[in-house]
Residue, then its C-alpha position, 0 to 999 in steps of 0.5 A: m546510443a542507450a544500447a551501446l551504453m547498456a553493451t558497455a555496462l554489461a561488458g564491464a559487469a561480473p557474470a552474475q550481474q551481466q545474467q541479472q542485468q539481463r533477466n530484468q530486461r527480459p519481458a515478464p512471463a505470462g500472467q505476470g504483466p504489469a495487470t497482475r503486478a502490485p503497485a508500485v509504493l511510493a513515497g508520502n507526504a503525511d501532511r498532504g495526507a492528513d487534508i486528504y484523509e480529513n477530505r475522503c475518509t473521515g466520512c466512514h473512518s476516525l483516528d480515535a473512533n470505529r465508526v462505519g469503518p474501524a478506527h485508524r490510529g495504531v493501524v500501521g504495525r496492527r494485524v489486519g482485522t483486529a481494532r478493538g471493538f469493531e465488527y470486522s467481515d469474516a474475510l478481514r478476521g481471517a487475513t493474517l497480513v500486517w497494515t504497513e504503508a505499502l500494504i495500505q497503498r495495496w489496500l486503497t488501490n483496490p480492496e476487494a483484489l487484496i482481500p476478497g470478500q472484504q466490505m469496503g467499497f471505496r477506492l483511492g484512484d490516485a497513486q500519490e494520494r495513496a501514499d500520503v494517506a499511507a504516511f499520514l496513517a503511519r505517522e499518527s500510528q505512532r502518536p497517542p491519542a489527542p486528549 
């Protein structure tokens, strides 16, 4: 039944749409399978992210003070490796990426895969928790420091 619906949908689509739909159905070329694709970006919940951040991240990080890791307030929109007053690894100082919610999710998946030579040895294994922490950091990036 699904094949019949797809055939009907393809028959009614414009030629360019048909080609795009067919490309989307083909298997990924060698080296581009699921293991090498960037993880999907999920929508996060900043309130849940606040709890996760408190429980999993504050051993090394703070929103407003450098600790073992850099301060996170203002991280979203900031170039990687540029928090004021923090001594970064050469790998992070040389990175040209800018932190976004999507990039934070990729970072928390596997920091070493994203920026080889970095020094953070922590990963957050659950995709929804990564999304929640990224949403929390995005929200807090827009807020001024607490008095």
